[in-house]
N, C-alpha and C positions, 0 to 999 in steps of 0.2 A: 504494499500500499504506500503510495507516494505521499511525502509530506505536502499537505495542502494549506499553507497559511493564508491564501487569498481566495478570491471568488472562483467558483468553478466554471466561469465563462471562458470565452475564447482567450488564449494565452496572449499576453502583451496588451490586453484591453482592460481598462478599468471598468467597474460596474457602477450603476446608479440604481436608485430605488424610486421609480415613478409612482405616482398615485394611481388609484384604480381607474381614473378617467384618462390616464395617459399623461397627466401633468406631473410637476415635480412634487406634488403632495401640498399639504397645508403648511407651507413655509413660514408664512406670516404669523401663523398661530403657535409655531414652534421654532424659536430663534436657534435652537441647537441643530435642528434639521437644516435650517438656512446656512448655518455655518459650515456644516458638513458639505452641503451642496456647492458652496463657494470654494471650499478647499479642493473638491473634486473637479471643478471647472478650472481652477488654477493649475491643478496637476495635469489635466489633459492639455491645457495650452502650452504647458512646459514640455510636453512630450514631443512637440514638433521641433525642439532643438536637440533631441537625442539622435544618436546614430542608429544604423541598422542593427537590430538585436538578433536577426535570423542566423548571423554568422558568428555570434558570440560564444557559443558553446564549442569547445574542441571536439574532435573525434576521439572517443575513448578507446584505448586499447586494453588488452588484458595485463595484468601484473605479471611481470617476468620473474618466475621462480626457477628457472631453468638452473640445474646444478646446485640449488640450494634447498635446504630442508625446511619444511613448513613448521611453524611454531607448534609446540606440544599441545595436542588436543584440538588443533584446527585441521579441517579437511579441505579438499578442493571445492566442495560445495560451499563451504564458509567463505572462501575466497571469491567465489562467484557472487554470493550474496552481498559481500562488502563492496564489490565493484558496482553492482546494481544499486545499492543504497547510496553510494557516493555519487553516482551519476544523477539519481533522482534529487539528491540534495543539491547539486550544482544547478539543476534545472529550476528547482524551487528559488534559489538565490537569485538567479537570473529574472524569474518572474517578478519578485518583489523589488528588485532594483529598477527594472524597466517600468513598472508601475509607481515608481518613486515612493514605495512604502518602506523606507529605509529601517525604520524601527523594528521591522518583523525579522531582520537578518539575525538579531540576537536570539530570538525564539527558535529560528531554525538551527542554529549552532547548538543551543542548549538541548534540543531534541535529538539531534544527530549524535552528540557526545553523551547522551543519557543523563543529562542533568536538567531535566524539564522544568519550566517555570511553575508556580503554583497553580496558575489558571489552565494548566495543559488540559488538552481534550483527550488524554488517554492514548494518543498515538504511539507512545513509546512501548506500549504493550505489544503491539503489532510489530514494532521494530525488534523488540526482544525475541519474538518468535522466529523472525528471519535470521537474526544474528544476535546471539546472547552477548550481553555486555562483557562478560569475562573473555570471551573470544575476540571481540572487538578491541579490547585494551591488550590482549596478547599480540594481536597484529600490529598495534601501535609501536611495538618494540623491534619490528621486522624491518631490515634495511630495504627490501624490495618495496614494501609498502610505503615507507617513508619517502623513498625516491619517487614513487608513483604520485602520491599526494602533492608532494612539492612541485613536480612537473606540471600537474594539471591545475593546481591552485594558481600557479604563474599564468598559465594559459587563460584560465577563467577570468582572473582578475585584470589581465590585459584586455580581454574582451570587454569587461564591465567599463574599464577606463574609456575605451573607443566608443561605447554606447553613450556614456555620460557626457564625455567631452570629445566629440568626433573631430572638432577643429579648435585648436587652442586660441586662434586668433579671431574667430567669429564671435560677435557680441552675443551674450546670453543674459536673460533677466537676472537681476540682482538676487531675487528671491530663490531661484534655482541655484545660483552660485552659493549662496548661504546654506541652503539645504545639503548641497554636496559637501561642503566644508564641515558642517555640523555631523554629517555621516562619517567623514573620514576621522574627525576628532574622536568619535565614539568607538570606532572599530577595534582598536586594541583592547580597551577595557571590556567590551563585550565578549570578545574571544576569550580573555583570561577568565572571566566569570563564568563562561561556558564549559571550560575545560578542567574544572576541579576534579582531581582524581585521575586524570589522564597522564599516562606515562610521560616523563619530562622530554624524551626524545621527540615525541610527536608534538608536544607544546612548542618546543624550539622551531621545528619545521614549519608549523602553522603559523606561529607568530612572526617568523621571518617573512614569510609571503604577505601576510596581512599588513605588517608594517611598511613594507614596499609599496603595497597598494594604497594605503592611507597617505603616505608622503607623496606619492605621485598625484594623488587627487588634490591635495594641498598645493603642490607645486604648480599644477596645470591651472588650477582656479585662480592662483595668484598671477601667473603668467597671463592668463586671459584678462584679468582685471587691469594689469599694467598695460596691455595692448589697447585697451579702450581708452585708458587715461592718455597714452601716448598719441592716440589718433588726433586728439585736440591739438596737440603741438605741432604735429606733421602737417596738419591742414590750415595752419595759421601762417600766412606768408610774412608777416611782420616779425614773428618769433623766429622763423627760419633765417630771415635776413640778420636778425641780431645774433643768432647762433653762428652763422657764417663769419660774421665780423669778429666775434670772440675767438672763434676757432683759428681764424687767420693770425691772430696775435699770440697763439701758443707757440712756444719755442720747441718745434718737434725735433730739431737736431739735438737740442739739450735732452729731451725726453729719451730719444734713441740712445744717446751717449750713456745716460744713467742706466737704462734698462738693458743694454746690450750685454753687459757684464753678467747679468742674472739670466737673461733669456737666451742670449747667443743666437739671435734671429738674423737672417740675411737683411742687410740694409735696404737692398732693392725691394725685397718683398714688403718691408714695413712702409716704404715710401710709396709703393704702389697702392697699399691698403689706405694710407692716409689720402691720396690723391682721389681714389675711388670713393671714399667716404665723403670728402668734400663735394665731389661731383654729384653724388647721389642726393646729398642734402641741398645742393643748389637747385637740382631739378624739381625739388618739392615732390619727390616720390611718395606713393601711398605706403601704408604699412605693409601691404602684401608684396610690394616691390622691394621694399627693405628686407622682407623675410627671404626673398629670392636671392638678393645680394649676399646676406649672411650665409645662406646655404652654399652659395658659390665660393665664398671664402673657405668654408669648411672643406669642400671637395677639393679645392686647390691645395690645401695643406695636407690632407690625408690620402689623396690619390697615390703618392708614392709609397705609401705603406700598406695599401690594399693586398690582401692575400699573404701578408707577413705576420709572423708571431708577435711582432712589436706593435701591431695596430692599435690595441686598446691603450697601451702605454703612451703612444704617440698622441692619441686623442686626449688623453688626460693631461699631458704635458701642454698641448695646444690650449686647453681651457685655462690652465695656470698662467700661461704667457699672455693670453688675451686679457684676462682679468688684471694682470700686472700693468700691461701697457694702458689700458683704460683708466686704472686708478692713477697713473702717473698724469694722464691728461687731465683728469678731474682735479687732481691737486694743483696743476698749473692754473686751471680756470679759476680755482679757489684763491690762490695767491694774487691773481690779478683782479679779483673782485668782479668776475665777469657777470654782467647783467643777466645773462641766459644760464647761469649756473643751475637753477632749478630745472630748466628743461633738459639740459644735459645730464643731470643726475637721473631723472626719470628715464631718459632714453638709455642711459647706461644700464640701469637696473633691468630694463626689458631686453636689451640686446644680450647682456650677460646670461640672463635666464633662458632666452631663446637659443643661444649657443649650447647651453647645457642640454636643452631639449634635443637639438639636432645631434650633438655628440652621443647622447644616450641611444638615439635610434641607429646611429651609423654603427656603434659598437655592437648593438643587438643584432643588426643585420650581418656584421662580419663574423659573429660567433654563432650564428644560426639560433639565437635565443629571442625571447621577447624582452622588450625594455624592462618590464617588471621583474623578469628572471635576472637580469643583469644587476639591478639594485637588490633583489631579494637575497643573492648570495651573501652580500655584505651583512644584511639584517639577520640572515640565519646564523652567521658566525657570532654575531652580537647577542642574539637571542639565546644562545647557549649560556650566557652569563645572566644571572637573575637581576643584577643591578643596573643594567644599561637603560639609557633613555633615548629611543630612536628618534624621538621628535627634535633632539638637539643637534643631529647630524647634519641636516641640510636646511634647517630653519634659520632664517635671518632675522626673525622677529620674536617679540617676548611672548612667552607661555606662562600659564598660570603657576606651573610647578618648577620653575627655574630658580636658581639660587639668587639671592640678593645682589651678589657681586656681579653676576652676569647681567641681571636687570640694569645695574648701575653703568656697567661698561657699554652696554647697547644703548642706553639712554644718551650717554656721551657721544656715541657714534652717530646718533640720529640728531644731534644738536643743530647741525647746519641744515639738515633736510629731513622733514618728518613725512616720510613717504606713506605712512599709514593713512594720513588724510588726503594725500595727493595735493596738498598746498605746500610746495616746496620753497623755503625761503632762499634768497640768493644775497650774495655779497654785492651791495651797490657801490657806486663809485666812491662814497665817502668811507667804505670799509665796514659799514654798519649793515646789519641784516635788514633787508626790505622785502615786500611781498613779491612773490614769484609767479611767473606764467599764469597771467590772469584767466587763461581759458581752460585751465586744468579743472576737470570736474571734482567737486568737494565731495567725494564718495569715499567711503571706507567700508572694509569687511568687519562686520560686528563681532567677530571672534577675537580671542586674544592670541591667535596663532596664525597670522598672515604669512605662511611660509613662502619662500621664494626659491631658494636652492639649498 
């Protein structure tokens, strides 16, 4: 019997409860029903921004036990039952995510790992008949099962990312962005609460994949938010002119001289990137055209390493060098009290994050893995230690559970530009802080963890 957390109607469709006359019922007389209907309508309107869910589920193969002994007391029929339960579990998760019923994911996990919530409908009895809990937990210590779940978890979560955020640059409603971010923030806690009593080996494998999934959602929603804020800058001709004037005053020869010892980049390559950047800025290209240019830069740098064992290392080195050079330029603009500092700071945040996105996908393609799997391996190693904090790895902003020292340092780092509100202060001609980039939207994500990278 499949886990059925949602309506029994057609998959990927939400259900409504009309009145007997075909209307929406007596909504005026029942405000609660009206609120539910309004939420359903908003949910349905948000689904137009989702990607294609029909290809989100992977093609499940059998667990490979060739040459290895089954756990004690476990039969081949138990292996088949486990595969069937896991596949149905993945289908149920896809159903609730596509319907934006994120809170039901915790209940699905609790049911699968036999830690059902108090209001459970008794479905665990049927699961116990198909595969007893003692055998399920015995399988959790088996290497073939661990590798199987880790592999297909990565594929499932990659599919869910592509459903929820099919295009990181496309504008999506702020309410949907917030819902996705709240979902990502809750995932790790939900999973830990659902896996009490499960062998530690399985907890580490599952938590590594879920942590990578959660951080990817946070980063992509932040990237999307940055992209929409940057559009206002890139579409403003007066701001572009000011940025060009300020950029032409930057001493790039001095920047290259200081950075060359650290980065050891070819001078001609750096000069060409500088000229291309200025030309693209001068042409007032759209955000999508900038994205094409950034990808061409990545391709240019990584093409010589394609098919070689050092591809991933070269990609990581490029990210470090790109970040170092851009920070040197931002420093020069700061010291010169550039009027367009706020705009440059926003653009720098966006381009750094988009470069990370591109590199992540390039490395995944080169290794034959999903981007989630590339990040998930790191989280898996960390999840084997109980005291790790995955949110601190790639998050640039303040979270609720960070140390006060970290909070203080990050507050100092943001003193020149508070990117959380997208009102970035700049250094004016007097050297004092003045208002920045008038056209930047005064939006912010209402969570405490606006992760970027």
